N, C-alpha and C positions, 0 to 999 in steps of 0.2 A: 538848343537849335532856335534860330530866329523865325519870326512869323512867316517870312517869305518862303523859307525851306519847308516849313510845316505845311503851308498851303500847297506848295508844289508836290510834296509827298502825297497829300490827299488826292490831288488831281491825277498824278501818275498812277496811283493805286487804282482809282476808279476807271481810268482809261484802260489799264492792263487787264483788269477784271472783265471789262466789257469786250475787249478786242483780242485777247490771247485765247485761241481755241483750246478746248480741254486736251486735245491730242498733243498740243505743243507744251503742255505742262507735265508730260511724262518723259522720263529719261530716254535719251537716244539709245536704241538697241544695238546699233552698229554704225559704221562710218557712212552707210547709205542714208541714214537719217539726218546727216549734217547737210545744211544748205550752203552751197558755194555760189549759187547764182551763175549768171553768164548765159550766153546763147545756146550752149551745148548741154546745160544742166537739165536733168529730168527730175521734176518734183516727185516725191514719193506719195504725196497726197494733196488734196485741195487745201487741207489745213496748213500744210507746210508752205504752200504758195501764198495763201492769204496772210499768214503771219509775217512773212518777209515783206509782202507788198504794203501791209498796213504800217509796219514799223518804218519802212522806207519812205512812205508818203509823209509820215510825221517827222522824219529826219532822225529817228532814234536808232537807226543802224549805226550812225556816226553822230552821237548826241552832241559832241562839243564842236563839230565843224560848223562854220558859218552857214546860216540859212541860205544865202545866195549860192552856195555850192552844194546844196542838198542835205546839209546837216540840220541838227535840231537847235543850234544856237544856244545850248545850255552852258551854264558855268560848270566848272569841274566839281563844285559842291553839289550842284543839281544832278550831274551825271552820276555821282556816287550814290545819291539817294535813289536814282532810277535803278542802278544795279542792285541795291538793297531790296527794292520792291519787287524786282524781277526774281531775285533769289527767294524771297518770301513766298511768291506764288509759284515757284519752280518753273518759271518761263524759260524755254530754251533760247539760246542765242539765235536770233533770227537769220543771221548771215555771217558766215566765216569768209574771210577774204584777204589775200595778200595785198589787194588794192587798199583795204582799210588799214591793215597793220603796217605796211611798208611804203608802198608808192604814195598813198594819200598824204602822209606827213611831208614827204619830199616835194610833192607838187604844191602843197600849201606854202612851203618856204621858197621854192625855186621856180615853180611853174609860171608860165605866162597866164594872163587873165583868161585868154581863150581856153587854155588847157584846164585851168581850174573850173571854169563854168561848164565845159563839155565833159571832161574825163571824171572829175570828182562827182558830178551829179549822177553819172552812169554807175560809178562805184557804189554810191550811197543807196541806189535803188536796186542793186544786184543785177543790173543789166549787162555787165561786162565782167569777165573773169580774167585776172592777170597772173602771169608767172614771171619769174625772175631770171634773167640771163646774166649771171656773174661768172661762176666758175668755168674753167676750161680744162682740158686734159693736162696741160702744162702750166696752169695757173690756178692753183687751189689756195693753199695757205698764203702764198705770195700773189695775191690777186692782181697786183699791178703789172705782172708779167703777161697779162692777157694779150692775145694776138689777133682776135677777130677784128677785121679791118673795115673801116667805113671811109670811102673816098668821096669827096665832094664833087658832084657833077651838076653844074648849073643850079637847078632848084631842088636837087635831091642828093641823097647818099647812095652809093652802091656798096652793100655790105656782103662780106665773105668771111666765113670762119665757122667755128663750132663752139657750142656750150655744152656743159655736162652737169649732171645732177640737177636738172631743171625740173623742179617739183610741179607735177601735173601739167607739163607743157602740152601733152596730148589732149587735155581738156580745156585749155585756156584759149581765150579769144585774142589777147594781146600779150606782148612781153615787154617789160622794161629792161633795157639792155645796156651794158657797158661795152663800148667799142673803141678801137684805137684809131684816132684821127691824126696822130702825129707820131711817126715811127722813130723820130730822133729823140724823143723824150719819153720818160717812163710814166711817172705819176701825172705830169702836166700835159700828156698827149692822149688823154682818155676823155671821151664824151659820153653823155647819157642820152639815149634815144628811146623812143617808143615805136614798136613795130607790130603791125597787124599780122597775126599768125596765119591768115589766109592769103598773104602776099605770095605770088609765085616765087619759088626758090626757097621757101621756109619748109622744113620737114622735121619730124620728130621720130624717135625710136625709144620705146620704154626699156628700162633697165630692171630686170627681175631681181628682187631681193630675197634674202633668206626666209622672210616671212611669207613668201609666195605672192606678194603684192608687187605692183610696179608703179609707185607714186612718182619715181624719178625717171627722167628721160635724158637722152642725148638730143640736142637741137642743132640743126645744120642750116647755114645760110649760104646760098649759092647765087651770087649776083642779084641780091634782093634790093629792090628799089624802094627807098624810104624818103618821104618828103622832108625837106629841111625844117619844115614847120614842126616836125616831131622831135626836134632837139629840145631837151629840157635844159634851161640855163644857157650858159655861154659855151661856144666851141672850145674843146680842150679843158673844160672846167668840170668834167664829170667826176673826177676823183673826190672833190669836195662833197658833191651830192651823194656819191657812193658811201662815203664814211658816215654821213648823216643818216642815210637809210639803214646802214648796217647797225647803227645804234638801236634803231627801232626793231630791226629783225631780231637782234639778240635779246632784246627785252621781250619780244613776242615768243621766241623759243623758250626763254626762261620761264614764262608763265604758261607753258603748254598744259601742264597738269591742272592748273587753276581754271584755265579757259574751257577745258573739256568737261568740266563739272563731273569729276569722277565720284563713285560711291564712297561714302564714309568707310574707311578701312576697317574700323572696329566692327561695324555692323556687317560689312561684307564677310569678314573672317568668321564672326560668330555664326552666321547663317550656314557656313560650310564646315566649321570645326565643332560647333556646339558651345553650350554655356555650362559653367559649373554650378554648384548648389547656390552660390551667391549671385548668380546671374551674369558672371563675367565670362569672357572668352576662355574656353577650357583648354588653354595652352599658355602657361605662364611665360615661357620664353618668347613666343610670338606676341603675346600681349605686351611685354616690355618693349619689344622692338617697334611695335606699332605706336606705343606711347611716345617713344623717342622721336619717331618719324613725325607724329602730329605736333610735337613741340617745335621741331625744326620747320615744319610746314607753316605753322602760325608765325614764327619769326620771319620766315621768308616772305610771307604775305605782307607783313608790316614793312619789311625792307622795300618791297616793290612799291608800296604806297608812298613811302618816304622819297624814293627815287623819282617817282612821278611828280611829286610836289616840288622837288629840287629842280627838275627839268623845266617845269613851268615857270619857276622863278629865275631861271637862268643861272642856277648855282650848282648844277650837277657836273661832276667830272665825267666827261664822255667815256672814259675808260671803265667807269663803274658798270656799264652795260656788259662788259666782258666778265666781270665777277658775277653778275646776275645770271648771265647765260650759262656759265660753268655750273654754278650752284643749282640753278633751276633744272638743268639737264640731269645732273646727278640725283636730284630729288625725285624727278619723274621716274628715273630708272629704279630707284629704291622703292617707289610706290608699286611699280609693276612686279618687282621681285617679291615683295610682301604679299601681293595678291596671288602670285603663283604659289607661294608657300602655303597660303591659306586654302587654295583651290584643290590641293592634293592631286590625286591621279587624274581627275577629270580635267584639271587645268592643262594637262599635257596632251589632251585629245586634239587632233589636228582637223578632223572633220566629224560631222555628226550634229544632229539637232540639239543634243544635250548641252554641248559647248558652244552652240551657235556658230558652227563651222570653225571652231578653234579660235574664236575672237580674242580670248585672253592670251593664249599662247602667241598668236600673231602680233598682238599689241606689245607683248613683252619683248619679242624679237625686234619689232620696229623701234622700240625705245632706245635700242643701242645706237641708232643713228643720231640721236640727240647729241651725242658726243662729237659728231662730225659736222653736221649741217650748221650753217651760219658761222663757221670757223671752228676748227677742232679744239678740243679741251686743252691740248698742249699749247696752242696759240693763245687761247684766252688766259692761261696761267702765266705765259710770258708777258702779256700785256699788263696783268695785275702786278706782276713782280716789278716791271720797269716803271709803269705810269702811276700806280697807286702806292706801292711800297717803296719806290725809289731805289731798288736794288741795282747794283752795277751789272752791266752786260757781261757775257762770257768773253 
């Protein structure tokens, strides 16, 4: 490692040690401990608030974004060192955000200077929470069939339509949304707009899932007035932005298990099953399955890192994000299956203090949605077959 990175590592470690509250070095106990930011978010503790604010002020919630847009201005090598030092100190991720994972990269590439300076800074500081308005009741796998319409009226759009599976729409401040601005064309009649969720005519309705939770919503637009200044990129050029954003969304979903900092499976299982005389997990079959999983997990982590490097160098095949999304989703489902197997009868408890209100069982059920969100596994496999393997269509 060169002297510059060594110096940065020392600086980052010292700053993290001085600024990360002890409480934020403990594993999150539940989804309530995850910081999403935004105007409606309620912090669980002063420590959670302070940690997000300190990291946001330094630009380290989005370390590689330019400083003028609220980022840390770090190189990718420096950002990797920062992640390593945070992991060494067991620092929690200060802010989870669709604005960071999906909208931010799209605005950096396609947004106006005003949008970058205003919206990106708010995202970086956790001041605004975004949701995604893509899927519709009749436009899921074939997203370009979307029918939510935006008509141009003087200096604004009038938006009418419905979105579905809008994650956390009832908690979000704004939505980045695909709308139809030309009904005569399919892909080239779509635009990408930003809509304030408090605008008259916007409403949401949660969809209750098998896990008992409602992270997804239906979102309705009834004569919603949206300033033309909220258009990202050119009119009718939204499909290009949508494809770019989907690449980041699929990469985000593929890394869901890594990002949530799950417990080490071997340790988790040993605490519940017990150890044999040699100190190993006292279940040879489960032990072998966990070993296979950990090998696959390590390979996937290396794959993610390689893909990130290829993207930054402009050498990545965009379709690779579909392969990552598919494999990452399956890997996360395997992780939860193994945790359920290790948990025994207690893992099946739905309510009660011993199981933290059925946290594991609910997480296991929620993981099934990884195969659907961001494009179904079937769609991703079709993309891999056609665009990566070059197989002929049906």
